[in-house]
C-alpha positions as CSV (number, residue, x, y, z in Angstrom):
1,M,-20.2,-24.4,-60.0
2,P,-23.6,-25.8,-58.7
3,N,-25.3,-23.9,-55.8
4,N,-25.1,-26.9,-53.4
5,V,-21.3,-27.0,-53.7
6,L,-21.0,-23.2,-53.0
7,R,-23.1,-23.6,-49.9
8,R,-21.0,-26.5,-48.8
9,I,-17.8,-24.4,-49.3
10,T,-19.3,-21.4,-47.5
11,K,-20.5,-23.6,-44.6
12,L,-16.9,-25.0,-44.4
13,I,-15.4,-21.6,-44.3
14,V,-17.6,-20.4,-41.6
15,I,-17.1,-23.5,-39.4
16,T,-13.4,-23.2,-40.0
17,A,-13.4,-19.5,-39.1
18,A,-15.3,-20.5,-35.9
19,L,-13.0,-23.3,-35.0
20,V,-9.7,-21.8,-35.6
21,P,-10.0,-19.2,-32.8
22,L,-11.6,-21.7,-30.5
23,C,-8.9,-24.2,-31.1
24,L,-6.3,-21.3,-30.5
25,F,-8.1,-20.4,-27.2
26,F,-8.1,-23.9,-25.9
27,A,-4.4,-24.2,-26.9
28,L,-3.6,-20.9,-25.0
29,M,-5.7,-22.1,-22.1
30,L,-3.7,-25.5,-22.0
31,C,-0.4,-23.7,-22.3
32,N,-1.4,-21.3,-19.4
33,Y,-2.6,-24.1,-17.3
34,R,-0.7,-23.9,-14.0
35,A,1.5,-21.3,-15.6
36,I,1.7,-17.5,-15.8
37,S,-0.4,-16.4,-18.7
38,Y,1.6,-15.8,-22.1
39,G,2.5,-12.3,-22.7
40,V,3.0,-11.3,-19.0
41,T,6.2,-9.4,-18.4
42,V,7.6,-7.8,-15.1
43,S,9.7,-4.7,-15.7
44,G,10.6,-5.9,-19.2
45,Y,11.5,-9.5,-18.1
46,G,9.2,-12.1,-19.8
47,I,7.7,-14.7,-17.5
48,G,4.7,-15.8,-19.5
49,G,4.4,-19.4,-19.8
50,K,6.7,-20.2,-16.8
51,S,5.7,-22.0,-13.8
52,I,5.6,-20.0,-10.5
53,A,9.0,-21.5,-9.3
54,E,10.5,-20.6,-12.8
55,A,9.2,-17.2,-12.8
56,K,10.4,-16.6,-9.2
57,Q,13.9,-17.6,-10.1
58,T,14.0,-15.3,-13.1
59,L,12.7,-12.3,-11.2
60,A,14.9,-13.0,-8.2
61,Q,18.0,-13.1,-10.4
62,N,17.2,-9.9,-12.1
63,A,16.2,-8.1,-8.8
64,A,19.6,-9.2,-7.3
65,Y,21.4,-7.7,-10.2
66,F,19.6,-4.4,-9.9
67,Q,20.2,-4.4,-6.0
68,Y,23.9,-4.3,-6.4
69,T,24.1,-2.1,-9.5
70,K,25.1,1.3,-8.4
71,T,22.7,4.3,-8.4
72,T,24.0,7.7,-8.8
73,L,22.9,10.4,-6.5
74,V,23.5,14.1,-7.4
75,F,23.3,17.0,-5.1
76,G,24.8,20.2,-6.4
77,D,28.3,19.6,-7.5
78,Q,28.6,16.5,-5.4
79,T,27.8,12.9,-6.4
80,W,27.6,9.6,-4.6
81,K,27.2,6.0,-6.0
82,A,25.1,3.5,-3.8
83,S,23.6,0.2,-4.4
84,P,19.8,0.3,-4.1
85,S,20.2,-2.2,-1.3
86,D,22.3,0.3,0.7
87,L,19.5,2.8,0.1
88,G,16.9,0.4,1.6
89,V,15.2,-0.7,-1.6
90,T,13.6,-4.1,-1.2
91,F,11.8,-6.2,-3.8
92,D,8.7,-8.3,-2.9
93,I,9.3,-11.2,-5.4
94,D,6.5,-13.4,-3.9
95,A,3.9,-10.7,-4.1
96,T,5.0,-9.7,-7.7
97,I,4.6,-13.3,-8.9
98,Q,1.2,-13.7,-7.3
99,D,-0.1,-10.6,-9.0
100,A,1.4,-11.9,-12.3
101,Y,-0.2,-15.4,-11.7
102,R,-3.6,-13.9,-11.2
103,V,-3.7,-12.2,-14.7
104,G,-6.6,-14.0,-16.5
105,R,-7.5,-15.9,-13.3
106,T,-10.7,-14.3,-11.8
107,K,-14.1,-15.9,-11.1
108,N,-15.4,-14.4,-14.4
109,I,-14.6,-16.9,-17.1
110,F,-15.5,-14.5,-20.0
111,S,-13.2,-11.8,-18.5
112,N,-10.5,-14.6,-18.2
113,I,-10.8,-15.4,-21.9
114,V,-10.5,-11.7,-23.0
115,T,-7.6,-11.1,-20.6
116,Q,-5.6,-14.1,-21.7
117,I,-6.2,-13.5,-25.4
118,Q,-5.2,-9.8,-24.9
119,A,-2.1,-10.8,-23.1
120,G,-1.1,-13.3,-25.8
121,L,-1.7,-10.8,-28.5
122,V,-0.4,-7.5,-27.2
123,G,1.2,-8.4,-23.9
124,N,0.4,-7.6,-20.2
125,P,3.4,-5.5,-18.8
126,M,3.7,-5.2,-15.0
127,V,6.4,-3.9,-12.7
128,F,8.2,-5.2,-9.6
129,L,6.4,-4.6,-6.2
130,T,9.1,-2.8,-4.1
131,S,9.4,-0.9,-0.8
132,I,11.8,1.2,1.1
133,D,13.4,0.3,4.3
134,E,13.3,3.6,6.1
135,R,15.9,2.8,8.7
136,A,18.4,1.7,6.0
137,L,17.7,4.9,4.0
138,D,18.1,7.1,7.0
139,S,21.3,5.4,8.0
140,Y,22.9,5.9,4.6
141,L,21.8,9.6,4.5
142,T,23.2,10.1,7.9
143,E,26.5,8.6,7.2
144,H,27.1,10.1,3.8
145,L,25.0,13.2,3.1
146,T,24.5,15.1,6.4
147,I,27.3,17.4,5.4
148,T,25.1,18.9,2.7
149,E,22.3,19.6,5.2
150,Q,21.6,22.3,7.7
151,R,19.1,21.0,10.3
152,A,16.4,23.4,11.7
153,V,17.2,24.7,15.2
154,N,14.3,24.9,17.7
155,A,13.7,27.8,19.9
156,A,14.8,27.3,23.4
157,L,14.3,28.5,26.8
158,V,17.5,29.9,28.5
159,F,18.4,31.7,31.8
160,N,20.2,35.0,31.4
161,K,22.6,35.3,34.3
162,E,23.0,39.1,33.9
163,T,19.4,40.0,34.0
164,E,18.4,36.9,36.0
165,K,15.4,36.2,33.7
166,F,14.5,33.6,31.2
167,E,14.9,34.3,27.6
168,I,14.3,32.7,24.1
169,T,17.0,31.8,21.8
170,P,15.5,32.1,18.4
171,S,14.7,29.2,16.1
172,K,16.3,28.7,12.6
173,T,14.9,27.1,9.4
174,G,17.2,24.6,8.0
175,I,17.7,23.1,4.5
176,V,17.6,19.3,4.1
177,I,17.3,16.8,1.4
178,N,13.8,16.1,0.2
179,Q,13.5,12.4,1.2
180,S,10.0,12.1,0.0
181,M,11.2,12.9,-3.5
182,L,14.2,10.6,-3.1
183,K,12.1,7.6,-2.2
184,D,9.6,8.2,-5.0
185,A,12.6,8.2,-7.4
186,L,14.1,5.0,-5.9
187,L,10.7,3.2,-6.1
188,H,10.2,4.3,-9.6
189,S,13.7,3.1,-10.6
190,A,13.2,-0.2,-8.8
191,A,9.8,-0.9,-10.3
192,R,11.4,-0.4,-13.8
193,G,14.4,-2.5,-12.7
194,V,16.7,0.0,-14.2
195,P,19.2,1.9,-12.2
196,E,18.9,5.8,-12.7
197,I,20.7,9.0,-12.0
198,I,18.7,10.7,-9.2
199,I,18.9,14.5,-8.8
200,L,18.5,15.4,-5.1
201,E,16.2,18.2,-4.3
202,R,16.4,20.3,-1.1
203,K,13.5,21.6,1.1
204,D,13.1,23.8,4.0
205,D,13.4,22.1,7.4
206,Q,11.0,23.9,9.8
207,P,11.6,23.9,13.6
208,V,9.3,21.9,15.7
209,L,9.4,24.7,18.4
210,S,9.0,28.2,17.4
211,D,9.7,31.7,19.1
212,A,6.1,32.4,19.3
213,A,5.1,29.1,21.1
214,L,7.7,29.8,23.8
215,E,6.6,33.3,24.6
216,P,3.8,32.4,27.0
217,V,6.3,29.9,28.7
218,V,8.9,32.6,29.3
219,R,6.2,34.8,30.9
220,Q,5.1,32.1,33.2
221,A,8.7,31.1,34.0
222,N,9.8,34.6,35.0
223,Q,6.5,35.0,37.1
224,L,7.3,31.8,39.1
225,L,11.0,32.8,39.3
226,A,9.9,36.1,40.8
227,R,8.3,34.2,43.6
228,A,11.5,32.5,44.7
229,P,12.3,31.2,47.3
230,I,9.3,28.8,47.4
231,T,8.6,26.7,50.4
232,L,7.3,23.2,50.0
233,T,5.0,22.1,52.8
234,Y,4.0,18.6,53.7
235,A,0.2,18.0,54.0
236,N,-0.9,14.7,55.7
237,P,-3.6,13.2,53.5
238,T,-5.2,11.1,56.5
239,D,-6.1,14.2,58.5
240,N,-6.1,16.9,55.8
241,T,-3.8,19.0,58.0
242,I,-1.2,21.1,56.5
243,R,1.8,21.5,58.7
244,H,3.0,24.9,59.5
245,P,6.1,25.8,57.6
246,S,8.0,26.4,60.8
247,S,7.4,22.7,61.9
248,R,10.6,21.0,62.0
249,G,11.2,18.4,59.2
250,Q,7.9,19.2,57.4
251,Q,9.2,21.9,54.9
252,Y,11.8,22.4,52.1
253,V,12.8,25.6,50.7
254,L,13.4,26.0,46.9
255,T,16.0,28.5,46.0
256,K,15.9,30.7,43.0
257,E,18.9,28.7,41.7
258,Q,17.1,25.5,42.0
259,L,13.9,26.7,40.6
260,K,15.4,28.0,37.5
261,N,16.9,24.6,37.0
262,L,13.5,23.0,37.5
263,L,11.6,25.1,35.0
264,T,11.1,23.5,31.5
265,P,8.6,23.8,28.6
266,T,6.0,21.1,29.1
267,Q,3.0,20.1,26.9
268,K,-0.2,20.2,29.0
269,Q,-3.5,19.4,27.3
270,G,-2.0,20.4,24.0
271,V,-0.6,23.8,25.1
272,L,2.9,24.6,25.9
273,V,3.4,25.9,29.4
274,A,6.2,26.3,32.1
275,G,6.4,23.1,33.8
276,I,8.7,21.1,36.2
277,N,11.5,18.8,35.3
278,E,10.1,15.7,36.8
279,E,13.4,13.9,37.2
280,M,15.0,16.7,39.0
281,M,12.0,17.2,41.1
282,K,11.9,13.5,42.0
283,N,15.6,13.7,43.3
284,I,14.7,16.7,45.5
285,L,11.7,14.7,46.9
286,I,14.1,11.6,47.5
287,E,16.3,14.0,49.5
288,L,13.3,15.4,51.4
289,A,11.6,11.9,52.2
290,P,13.6,10.9,55.3
291,S,12.7,14.0,57.2
292,I,8.8,13.2,56.6
293,N,8.7,9.5,56.6
294,Q,7.6,7.9,60.0
295,K,7.4,4.3,61.0
296,P,4.1,3.0,62.4
297,Q,3.9,2.5,66.1
298,N,1.9,-0.3,67.9
299,A,-0.2,0.7,71.0
300,V,1.6,0.2,74.3
301,L,-0.1,-0.7,77.6
302,T,2.2,-0.3,80.8
303,F,1.1,-2.0,84.2
304,D,2.3,-1.1,87.7
305,G,1.7,-4.3,89.6
306,D,-2.1,-5.2,88.7
307,K,-3.0,-1.6,87.8
308,V,-2.7,0.2,84.3
309,K,-0.1,2.7,84.6
310,E,0.1,4.1,81.0
311,F,-1.7,3.5,77.7
312,V,-0.1,4.8,74.4
313,L,-2.5,4.8,71.3
314,S,-1.0,3.3,68.2
315,K,0.2,5.6,65.4
316,N,0.0,5.1,61.7
317,G,3.1,5.5,59.6
318,I,3.8,8.2,57.2
319,E,5.5,7.8,53.9
320,L,6.0,10.5,51.3
321,D,4.2,9.6,48.0
322,I,6.9,10.8,45.5
323,P,5.0,10.3,42.3
324,A,1.8,12.0,43.6
325,S,4.0,15.0,44.9
326,I,5.6,15.8,41.6
């Protein structure tokens, strides 16, 4: 065979080898125009080559099927069957479709070429974008699984009538379902689009208020209680005068019984201290207010004929500032 013929054949083969992939690429780009790239799947459901509307319909149907297919929850020797929708699982179909549509559609054209060819040849698997509705999950667990839990008990401040002192009722650590693990398992199952058997795990439920945190509160409360009865005295802010406790209508005596009901643990600058129950104190001050409040009086000028007989200066009114007094 002449050399010129061989050269022509070789050139034809090279051109063909270059044109075939190029033609395939343009064909792929044409097929992917305004459609999700070929090879893209979401949780095993093929949506490549579909328009956004078609892909949305496909995924919505499969998500709905999963939503109402029972998931089995196992806790010890007990089992429950619940639909993912009852457990608060939600699918974000729109966000999932947008992520799928962006495959092979960036500002870098060369990256797009490589991504779309790879998706067409070996596929581009994705998963559903999902989330958990915390309220729905908590509602289901409260209704069906609380019998399997033992909630923590906080330490409490109580009054011992026999010793007439405050004491601490000890806190207790509880055992509850590990909701973090459960949420992870539900999201994993939903992302795959496949209902699973979920083995529930337990974890310790630590009390918020410990015995140690209440110890200084007990000491403070008992010190205050030892000072009972306590006299509340009204001070007029306009003249900085403190009324003598014996002045009628300007005092109120807190008995030991009242004081013990008023004392309660209170957060003050991040520290737990013995504080006052503001609502109960407000009620006491409302009861006390009528004996302190005074209406303002205008100045009075009295004449006897054409002579001034008496001149009485005006007086400002007084009103107990309840919020500032608590």
